[in-house]
N, C-alpha and C positions, 0 to 999 in steps of 0.2 A: 031295837038297836040297828043302825046303817051300817053298811060297809064302803067303801069306795073302789077299792082294788086288792086281789087277792094274789099273792107273792107263788110265784113261778119257781117252786123250792129245788126243781130237780136243776138249774141253772144258777144255784149257788155257788160261789167260789169259797175256798177259804182261803183267809189271809192271816198268817202268823204274825203276832206283835208279840217278839219277846216270847215269854211262858203265857201269853193268853191267846187265844183264837177267837175267833171274830167273823162269823157267816156274815157276808154282804145279802141279807134279806130282807123281808120289808119289815118298817120300824112300823110297830104298832102304837097307836096313839087312840090315848081313850078322851073325847069332848065331851064336859060335864057342864050341859046347856040346854038350857026351857025354849030360848028365843029361836022361833022356828028360821026366821030372816039370816039371824046371827047363824045357826047350824048350814043352813044352805050357801052363806057366803063361804064358809070355813071348809066347805068341800069343794066348792068351785075352785079356791084356793089351790089346795092340795091336789087340784086334779091337773093342774098345771105342774105340778112338782118334777123336778129331777130324779127324785130317790121312788123309790117303793113303798108306800105308804098304806096300810092299812089302820083306814081310821072307823074304829068304832066311838058310837052317840047313845049317852044316858040321859034324860032330859028331868031329872030329880035327887036330889041326896042320896035318900033310900037305895034307889038303883043303881046309884055311880057305887055305894059299899057292896051291896050283893053283886056286882060287877067284878068289882075287886076282890071280892072274899071267895069267888066261882061259886055261888050258893046260887040257887034255881033261878032263874032259866040258864044262868050264866056259868056253869058247869066246864064247857069248853073255850072260855073267854081267857085270851093270850093275857098274861103278865104286860102291862105296856110299857113301854120304852118312856114314854111321856104323858103327862096327861094336864090338858087345859082342863081349867075349870073357871066357871064363871060363880062370881060369890050370890049373887041373889038368884037365888034356885027356891022352889017350892020343896015342900016334905021339910028335910035338912036344909039348911043353906050352904052355903058353901066353905063357910069357917066351919062347919061343922065337920063337915067334910075331909078338909084339911087336917083336921084337928086328929080327926081317927085315921087321916092315912099316915099322917108323920108320928104317930104312938106307935103304929102297927111295928113288928119287927119284920115281916115280909114286904112290907109295903113302902116303908119310911126312906130308901135309897132313890125310890122312882121319883123325878124329877116335876115338878109341881111348878106350872105357869099360869099363876092367876091371872085371866082376862076377862076384863069386868068394864062397864061402863061406870065405873065408881072411880072418885079420885078422890074421896073425903081421906083425910088425913089417919083417922081412925082405921080405917079397913086397910089402909095401906101398912099402917103400924102393927096392925092385927094380924094380917098376914106372915110378915116379918116374925113376928112372934110364936108363929103356928108352922116356923120353916120355909113358908112358901120358896121357892130356888128365884122366885122373879114374879113382878106385878107390872102386868102392862092395862092400861087404859085400852081400851076396845073406843078406834077412830069412829065416828057416825060415817065418815064420806069413804065413798065403796072402796077407793084406789088404796086412800091410806089402809084399810082395812085388809085389802090385798097385800099392800107392802108389810104388813106386822107380822102376815101368816109367814110368809117369803123370810125375813128375818128370825121368825122365830125356828121353822126349820133350817135357814142357815146356819144358824147358832146350834139350835139341840140336834140336828141330823149329820148335820157335813163336819163342824168344830169339834164338838166334844165326844168324847168317849163315854157312852151311856151303862150305867150298872147293868143292864141287861146285855149286854154286847158284851161282857169279861166272863169268862170260864175259870 
């Protein structure tokens, strides 16, 4: 498990929105990705973030489920605000992981962005059948990859209200 940035919890103001309370604190993102190059690119893209982001990384489907269910060694892992999921993973593939997430009462509201090199119609349809929140084809170009990560960040962390931020 890797982390980019830890939140300084002493400076978290409380913003009241109607009857909801949203602390502006670190966004917890879980990256489920086995390709070390893609992990590094994602880390680098989030280092440029204007948001406070804590990025954890697991590299196979079984570790992903252990992390999400807070099984050893992830007992202290936070519930992610957002999951970035590759489809082609060792042990359990991303489709199996997505199926488990979206059928689990505790996890099903967590947004899952499928971020994969696949552009096969069957993978796109299967991901949406399993209730992926969106499907994005990973670009090969370095600059385009950064652009995609920044767009994900802008939409999911700056535009939407995430279920983990509602109390």
